[in-house]
C-alpha positions as CSV (number, residue, x, y, z in Angstrom):
1,M,-3.0,15.7,-18.4
2,A,-0.5,13.1,-17.3
3,E,2.3,13.2,-19.9
4,I,5.5,11.8,-18.3
5,Q,8.9,13.2,-19.2
6,I,12.1,11.5,-18.1
7,K,15.0,13.8,-18.8
8,N,18.7,12.7,-18.6
9,V,18.0,10.3,-15.7
10,A,21.0,8.3,-14.5
11,K,21.4,6.1,-11.4
12,R,24.6,4.7,-9.8
13,F,24.8,2.3,-6.9
14,G,28.4,2.8,-5.8
15,E,30.5,1.8,-8.8
16,Y,27.6,0.2,-10.6
17,Q,25.9,2.3,-13.3
18,A,22.3,1.0,-13.2
19,L,20.9,3.7,-15.6
20,S,22.7,5.8,-18.2
21,D,21.2,9.1,-19.5
22,I,17.6,7.9,-19.9
23,N,15.4,10.2,-22.0
24,L,11.8,9.2,-22.6
25,T,8.4,10.9,-23.1
26,I,5.2,9.0,-22.4
27,A,2.1,10.6,-23.8
28,D,-1.1,11.2,-21.8
29,Q,-3.1,8.0,-21.6
30,E,-0.4,6.0,-23.3
31,F,0.4,2.4,-22.3
32,M,4.2,2.2,-22.2
33,V,5.9,-1.1,-21.5
34,L,9.5,-1.2,-20.2
35,L,10.9,-4.5,-21.6
36,G,14.2,-6.1,-20.9
37,A,16.1,-8.9,-19.3
38,S,16.8,-9.1,-15.6
39,G,19.3,-6.5,-14.5
40,C,18.7,-4.1,-17.4
41,G,17.4,-1.3,-15.1
42,K,13.7,-1.3,-15.9
43,T,12.5,-1.7,-12.3
44,T,15.0,0.9,-11.1
45,L,13.6,3.4,-13.6
46,L,10.0,2.6,-12.5
47,R,11.0,3.1,-8.9
48,I,12.6,6.5,-9.7
49,I,9.3,7.6,-11.4
50,A,7.4,6.4,-8.3
51,G,9.7,8.2,-5.9
52,L,10.8,4.9,-4.2
53,E,14.4,5.5,-5.5
54,T,16.3,8.7,-6.0
55,Q,18.1,9.3,-9.3
56,S,21.7,10.3,-9.3
57,T,21.1,12.9,-12.0
58,G,18.2,14.0,-14.2
59,E,14.6,15.1,-13.8
60,V,11.1,13.5,-13.8
61,W,8.0,15.5,-14.9
62,I,4.4,14.5,-14.7
63,G,2.2,16.9,-16.7
64,D,3.7,20.4,-16.3
65,K,5.1,19.6,-12.8
66,R,8.5,18.4,-11.9
67,V,8.0,15.6,-9.3
68,D,11.4,14.1,-8.6
69,H,11.7,16.1,-5.3
70,L,8.2,15.1,-4.1
71,P,7.3,12.1,-1.9
72,P,5.4,9.2,-3.7
73,K,2.1,10.2,-2.1
74,D,2.2,13.6,-3.8
75,R,3.0,12.5,-7.3
76,G,-0.5,11.4,-8.4
77,I,0.5,7.8,-9.0
78,A,-0.6,4.3,-8.0
79,M,1.4,1.1,-8.1
80,V,0.7,-2.6,-8.7
81,F,3.5,-5.0,-7.7
82,Q,4.4,-8.6,-8.6
83,N,3.3,-9.4,-5.0
84,Y,-0.4,-8.8,-4.7
85,A,-0.1,-7.2,-1.2
86,V,-3.8,-7.8,-0.5
87,F,-4.6,-7.5,3.2
88,P,-5.9,-11.0,4.4
89,H,-8.0,-9.6,7.3
90,L,-10.0,-7.2,5.1
91,T,-12.8,-7.9,2.6
92,V,-12.4,-7.2,-1.1
93,F,-14.4,-4.0,-0.6
94,E,-12.2,-2.9,2.3
95,N,-9.0,-3.8,0.3
96,I,-10.1,-1.7,-2.7
97,G,-11.2,1.2,-0.5
98,F,-8.1,1.1,1.7
99,G,-6.3,4.0,0.1
100,L,-9.5,6.0,-0.2
101,R,-10.1,5.6,3.6
102,M,-6.5,6.8,4.2
103,Q,-7.4,9.9,2.2
104,K,-10.4,10.4,4.5
105,L,-12.9,10.5,1.5
106,P,-16.6,10.5,2.3
107,N,-18.3,7.1,2.6
108,D,-20.5,7.6,-0.5
109,E,-17.4,8.5,-2.6
110,V,-15.5,5.5,-1.3
111,T,-18.5,3.3,-2.2
112,R,-18.9,4.8,-5.7
113,R,-15.2,4.3,-6.6
114,V,-15.0,0.8,-5.1
115,Q,-18.1,-0.3,-7.0
116,R,-16.9,1.3,-10.2
117,T,-13.5,-0.3,-10.2
118,A,-14.8,-3.7,-9.0
119,E,-17.2,-3.7,-12.0
120,L,-14.3,-2.7,-14.3
121,M,-12.3,-5.7,-13.0
122,H,-15.3,-8.0,-13.0
123,I,-15.1,-8.7,-9.3
124,E,-18.2,-6.9,-8.0
125,Q,-19.7,-10.3,-6.9
126,L,-16.6,-10.8,-4.6
127,L,-16.8,-7.6,-2.6
128,K,-17.9,-9.3,0.7
129,R,-15.3,-12.1,0.5
130,Y,-11.9,-12.1,2.3
131,S,-8.7,-12.5,0.3
132,G,-8.1,-16.0,1.7
133,E,-11.2,-17.1,-0.2
134,L,-9.9,-15.8,-3.5
135,S,-7.8,-17.4,-6.3
136,G,-4.5,-15.9,-7.4
137,G,-6.2,-14.3,-10.4
138,Q,-8.9,-12.8,-8.3
139,R,-6.4,-11.4,-5.8
140,Q,-4.5,-9.8,-8.7
141,R,-7.7,-8.2,-9.9
142,V,-8.2,-6.8,-6.4
143,A,-4.7,-5.3,-6.4
144,V,-5.3,-3.6,-9.8
145,A,-8.8,-2.4,-8.7
146,R,-7.3,-0.9,-5.5
147,A,-4.8,1.1,-7.6
148,L,-7.5,2.3,-10.1
149,A,-9.9,3.3,-7.3
150,M,-7.4,6.1,-6.4
151,E,-8.1,7.6,-9.8
152,P,-4.4,8.3,-10.3
153,D,-2.9,10.3,-13.1
154,V,-0.4,7.5,-13.6
155,I,-0.4,3.8,-12.8
156,L,2.9,1.9,-12.5
157,M,3.0,-1.8,-12.7
158,D,6.0,-4.0,-11.9
159,E,5.5,-7.5,-13.5
160,P,2.0,-7.8,-12.0
161,L,1.0,-11.0,-13.9
162,S,4.2,-13.0,-13.4
163,N,2.7,-15.1,-10.5
164,L,-0.3,-16.2,-12.5
165,D,-0.5,-19.4,-14.6
166,A,-0.4,-19.1,-18.4
167,L,-4.2,-19.2,-19.0
168,L,-4.9,-16.6,-16.3
169,R,-2.2,-14.4,-17.6
170,L,-3.7,-14.5,-21.1
171,E,-7.1,-13.5,-19.6
172,M,-5.7,-10.8,-17.4
173,R,-3.7,-9.2,-20.3
174,A,-6.9,-8.8,-22.3
175,E,-8.8,-7.3,-19.4
176,L,-6.0,-5.0,-18.2
177,K,-5.6,-3.4,-21.6
178,G,-9.4,-2.7,-21.9
179,V,-9.7,-1.5,-18.3
180,L,-6.8,1.0,-18.6
181,A,-8.1,2.3,-21.9
182,E,-11.5,2.9,-20.3
183,S,-10.1,4.5,-17.2
184,K,-8.0,6.9,-19.4
185,T,-4.9,6.5,-17.2
186,T,-1.3,6.8,-18.3
187,A,0.4,3.4,-17.6
188,I,4.0,2.2,-17.3
189,Y,4.3,-1.5,-17.2
190,V,7.6,-3.4,-16.5
191,T,8.1,-6.9,-17.8
192,H,10.7,-9.3,-19.2
193,D,8.0,-11.2,-21.1
194,Q,8.0,-10.1,-24.8
195,V,4.6,-11.6,-25.5
196,E,3.1,-9.6,-22.7
197,A,4.8,-6.4,-24.0
198,M,3.8,-6.9,-27.6
199,S,0.1,-7.6,-26.7
200,L,-0.3,-4.8,-24.1
201,A,1.8,-1.8,-25.2
202,D,1.0,1.2,-27.3
203,R,4.8,1.6,-27.3
204,I,7.6,-0.6,-26.0
205,S,10.9,0.8,-24.6
206,V,13.4,-2.0,-24.9
207,M,16.1,-1.7,-22.3
208,H,19.6,-3.1,-22.2
209,Q,22.5,-2.5,-19.8
210,G,20.8,0.6,-18.3
211,R,19.9,2.2,-21.7
212,I,16.8,2.5,-23.8
213,V,17.9,1.0,-27.1
214,Q,14.6,1.5,-28.9
215,A,11.3,3.0,-28.1
216,A,8.6,2.3,-30.7
217,T,5.3,0.6,-31.4
218,P,5.3,-3.2,-31.1
219,V,5.1,-3.7,-34.8
220,E,8.1,-1.3,-35.4
221,V,10.2,-3.0,-32.7
222,Y,9.4,-6.4,-34.2
223,R,9.8,-5.5,-37.9
224,N,12.6,-2.9,-37.7
225,P,14.8,-3.4,-34.7
226,A,17.2,-0.5,-34.2
227,E,20.0,-2.7,-32.7
228,R,21.1,-6.3,-32.9
229,F,20.1,-6.7,-29.3
230,V,16.5,-5.8,-30.0
231,A,16.5,-8.2,-33.0
232,G,17.8,-11.0,-30.9
233,F,15.6,-10.3,-27.9
234,I,12.2,-9.7,-29.6
235,G,10.6,-12.7,-31.3
236,N,10.2,-16.3,-30.3
237,P,12.3,-17.8,-31.7
238,P,14.5,-14.6,-32.3
239,M,16.1,-13.4,-35.5
240,N,18.7,-15.5,-37.3
241,F,22.1,-13.9,-38.0
242,V,24.6,-14.9,-40.7
243,T,27.8,-13.1,-41.7
244,A,27.6,-11.3,-45.1
245,R,30.7,-10.4,-47.1
246,P,30.8,-7.7,-49.7
247,E,30.7,-8.6,-53.4
248,G,30.4,-5.2,-54.9
249,K,28.5,-2.0,-54.3
250,G,25.2,-3.0,-52.7
251,R,25.8,-6.8,-53.2
252,W,26.6,-9.2,-50.4
253,N,27.5,-12.9,-50.2
254,V,25.6,-14.8,-47.5
255,A,26.5,-18.5,-47.1
256,G,27.5,-18.6,-50.8
257,Q,24.4,-16.8,-52.1
258,S,24.3,-13.3,-53.5
259,F,21.8,-10.7,-52.0
260,D,21.0,-7.1,-52.6
261,G,21.9,-5.0,-49.5
262,P,23.2,-1.7,-48.1
263,A,25.7,0.3,-50.1
264,S,28.2,0.1,-47.2
265,D,32.0,0.1,-47.2
266,A,32.1,-2.2,-44.2
267,G,34.2,-5.3,-44.5
268,A,31.3,-7.4,-43.2
269,L,27.7,-7.0,-42.1
270,E,25.2,-9.3,-40.4
271,F,22.4,-10.6,-42.5
272,A,19.3,-11.0,-40.3
273,I,15.9,-12.7,-41.0
274,R,13.1,-13.9,-38.7
275,P,12.4,-17.7,-38.7
276,E,8.8,-17.1,-39.9
277,D,10.0,-15.1,-42.9
278,L,11.6,-18.1,-44.6
279,T,10.0,-20.5,-47.1
280,P,11.4,-23.7,-48.8
281,A,12.4,-22.9,-52.4
282,E,14.7,-24.0,-55.2
283,A,17.0,-21.0,-54.7
284,G,18.1,-19.5,-51.3
285,L,20.2,-20.3,-48.3
286,R,21.4,-23.9,-48.1
287,A,20.7,-25.4,-44.7
288,T,21.1,-28.7,-42.9
289,A,18.3,-29.7,-40.5
290,K,19.5,-30.6,-37.0
291,V,16.4,-30.6,-34.8
292,V,12.7,-30.8,-35.9
293,E,10.1,-29.7,-33.4
294,P,6.4,-30.2,-34.4
295,L,4.4,-27.4,-32.7
296,G,0.9,-28.1,-34.0
297,A,0.3,-25.4,-36.6
298,H,3.9,-25.3,-37.7
299,L,7.3,-27.0,-37.5
300,L,10.3,-25.3,-35.8
301,V,13.3,-26.5,-37.6
302,T,16.8,-25.8,-36.2
303,C,19.3,-25.8,-38.9
304,E,22.9,-25.0,-39.7
305,V,23.7,-22.4,-42.3
306,D,27.3,-21.6,-43.0
307,G,28.3,-22.9,-39.6
308,A,25.7,-20.7,-37.8
309,L,22.6,-21.8,-35.8
310,F,19.6,-21.0,-37.9
311,R,15.9,-21.5,-37.2
312,A,13.0,-21.7,-39.6
313,V,9.2,-21.8,-38.9
314,L,7.7,-24.0,-41.7
315,D,4.4,-25.5,-42.6
316,S,3.5,-28.5,-40.4
317,D,2.6,-30.5,-43.6
318,L,6.2,-30.4,-44.7
319,V,8.2,-33.6,-44.1
320,V,11.6,-32.7,-42.6
321,K,14.0,-35.0,-40.8
322,P,17.3,-34.4,-39.0
323,E,20.2,-34.2,-41.5
324,D,17.9,-33.3,-44.4
325,S,19.2,-30.6,-46.7
326,L,16.9,-27.6,-47.2
327,T,17.0,-24.5,-49.3
328,L,15.3,-21.6,-47.5
329,A,14.4,-18.4,-49.3
330,P,14.1,-15.2,-47.2
331,M,11.3,-12.8,-47.9
332,P,13.2,-9.9,-49.5
333,D,11.4,-7.1,-47.7
334,R,11.9,-8.8,-44.3
335,V,15.7,-9.0,-44.5
336,R,17.5,-6.7,-42.0
337,W,21.2,-5.8,-41.8
338,F,23.4,-4.9,-38.8
339,D,26.9,-3.5,-38.4
340,P,28.8,-6.1,-36.3
341,E,31.0,-3.3,-34.7
342,T,28.4,-0.8,-33.7
343,T,25.5,-3.4,-33.5
344,K,23.2,-0.7,-35.1
345,A,20.8,-1.5,-37.9
346,V,22.1,-0.5,-41.4
347,A,19.5,0.9,-43.8
348,V,19.4,-0.4,-47.4
């Protein structure tokens, strides 16, 4: 069993607080993605789990064993980095089997594992080639296969697809998720790419300024962000925000329109709605189109609502020009509310 428990982990670099009181449990065979912008602490947390960095306080457990005092080689983990780190003077077979040779495993066991992982990654036909004869996507597959060949309890991946072009990244995402499910390995994957996170993860831990602000399934993170940061970070384009003023118990004025909302005593809340959850209607938020971007299946219309930037994803058949007036109706069950002081979500 390779459940991972991170308990009260913090990390300081001099005066800089990189991580603050991180608590996270990753289930056996779960695919967990650490998602956040550069500098949020996700790679630092991964390195602490790997043993490449020492935490200032806290504990790391894998299964029923505390591992934060152990060297990386004794933690039962394998890592895949952004840099492929494939040895150019070795064949694909020798690259995949490198770690197994270091463990002095018998030749037949090395051959079995190399063949199995090469088949999983669809590179069995490349085993006799040298890395210089491979494409970037093939080298990345070799790096993943080398990690899987170790049959680790846990595999840690630090933005392993970021050097690939868009089409290869799409292909590798689909393969990687299937391979890790088949190998039954617990995985932690670091990325700043929300599409990658949404498509790969069983759960996403969204990180911001050294904290985990929400850990939930991709659908939950997308539909019910726990903090304003999550709402603004997840989604492309992100959520729209407009100031809401109280009209009475549970009624709020948003850009001159009245909406049902939380029964809060706050002097103001933020009304939030995703661009794809808006439809043109006779009643709703009055908007002025500023920029219209045809994107094939839909239009991305950047508007102004009550002086705030506001985006709407609309049907491509709709005719909209800059400076046109629009009335946009939010889907009632998709509206979310945030406290501007605490930035936390407010329940209706």
